[in-house]
C-alpha positions, -999 to 999 in steps of 0.1 A, spaced: 667 -497 391 667 -520 362 643 -545 380 620 -515 389 617 -506 352 611 -541 341 575 -537 351 556 -532 318 530 -507 332 557 -486 351 579 -486 320 551 -476 299 542 -448 321 577 -435 322 581 -437 284 550 -417 279 566 -388 297 596 -390 273 574 -390 243 554 -361 257 570 -344 285 541 -320 294 531 -324 332 501 -345 339 479 -356 366 471 -391 380 437 -391 362 454 -383 329 480 -410 334 450 -434 342 434 -424 309 468 -430 289 478 -461 307 444 -478 311 448 -488 348 431 -483 380 439 -450 396 456 -466 426 478 -485 403 487 -455 383 494 -435 416 517 -463 429 537 -464 398 541 -426 396 552 -424 432 578 -451 427 591 -432 396 594 -401 417 613 -421 445 637 -434 419 644 -399 406 629 -402 370 598 -379 379 593 -348 398 560 -333 412 542 -301 411 510 -282 416 484 -272 390 462 -245 403 427 -242 392 399 -217 395 384 -234 426 394 -258 451 428 -272 462 456 -274 437 459 -308 418 492 -326 421 510 -331 388 539 -353 375 567 -344 351 601 -356 341 628 -347 366 653 -320 354 680 -346 352 681 -385 352 689 -401 385 724 -395 394 752 -420 389 758 -431 424 791 -452 431 783 -489 435 782 -503 469 813 -523 481 790 -554 481 779 -548 444 815 -544 433 824 -576 451 796 -595 433 808 -580 399 843 -592 406 829 -628 413 808 -626 381 840 -615 362 861 -643 376 833 -668 367 831 -654 332 869 -657 327 868 -694 338 846 -702 309 868 -682 284 850 -671 252 819 -692 261 816 -672 293 821 -638 276 794 -649 250 769 -660 275 774 -629 297 769 -606 266 738 -627 255 722 -620 290 727 -583 284 712 -583 249 681 -601 264 679 -574 292 681 -547 267 652 -564 247 631 -565 277 635 -527 284 632 -517 246 605 -496 231 581 -508 204 581 -477 184 594 -442 181 623 -420 167 659 -432 166 666 -410 197 635 -424 215 647 -461 210 677 -451 232 654 -438 261 656 -470 282 694 -464 285 687 -428 296 665 -441 323 694 -463 336 717 -432 338 733 -430 304 735 -397 287 739 -408 250 732 -400 214 735 -415 178 765 -402 158 760 -413 122 773 -431 107 776 -462 129 783 -447 164 768 -446 198 783 -418 219 778 -420 257 786 -387 271 780 -399 306 783 -436 313 759 -451 339 784 -481 343 816 -458 347 825 -472 382 818 -508 373 837 -504 341 867 -491 361 865 -521 384 862 -546 355 872 -532 322 875 -565 305 838 -575 312 816 -544 317 821 -526 283 808 -557 264 779 -560 288 771 -523 280 773 -530 243 749 -559 248 723 -537 264 725 -511 236 722 -538 210 693 -554 228 675 -520 232 680 -513 194 671 -548 184 636 -541 172 644 -508 157 656 -498 121 690 -494 136 692 -530 149 727 -545 145 758 -555 163 773 -533 189 809 -533 201 829 -510 223 851 -487 204 869 -463 227 866 -447 263 867 -410 269 864 -388 301 832 -399 318 818 -419 289 825 -441 260 819 -448 223 803 -479 207 804 -490 170 771 -500 155 771 -523 125 736 -521 114 721 -552 96 702 -550 63 671 -569 61 665 -597 36 628 -602 27 597 -598 49 608 -620 77 635 -596 85 665 -619 85 699 -604 80 716 -604 46 
């Protein structure tokens, strides 16, 4: 699913529904996204197939009803990882351990970069977290300095590799928030039933170039 949402047009279409959840037609999406109708339709149907959008009908005064798209009532469910994915995760974890602290740092840096590739470019604090909602997280900011994940998209992976996955999850959160006023260093704090809590140490800007103080 992460790869499916890395397409910038598809990601923009999905985020437009989070910003304004009203149902819309293909033609309305074409106007908002500035793409050809066939492109918009393909992306909308892909998002329906992934479980992010649902469809409906808008009945007018004449003619056939028009198909509309809206946010699905719930984000895509957390499906247990397939055996092959868990095996690949264990191989990754073993490789990271072989490189010690450097391996952990490199894996986290990769997660931060992925988070940045999914990040919004504007919005409210809650909207900055929407890319993580599309991955299956249910989370919110709990000031001061905490991100509370009520339902964790990586629960099963974390249970399989608890020494690696929480740091990767923290890196994703840090990357998603990197361009926001809440940018800072994110670290795992504690786990709870079905979710987890992360500490967020925000960075203060020093001057116009945005370097940390």
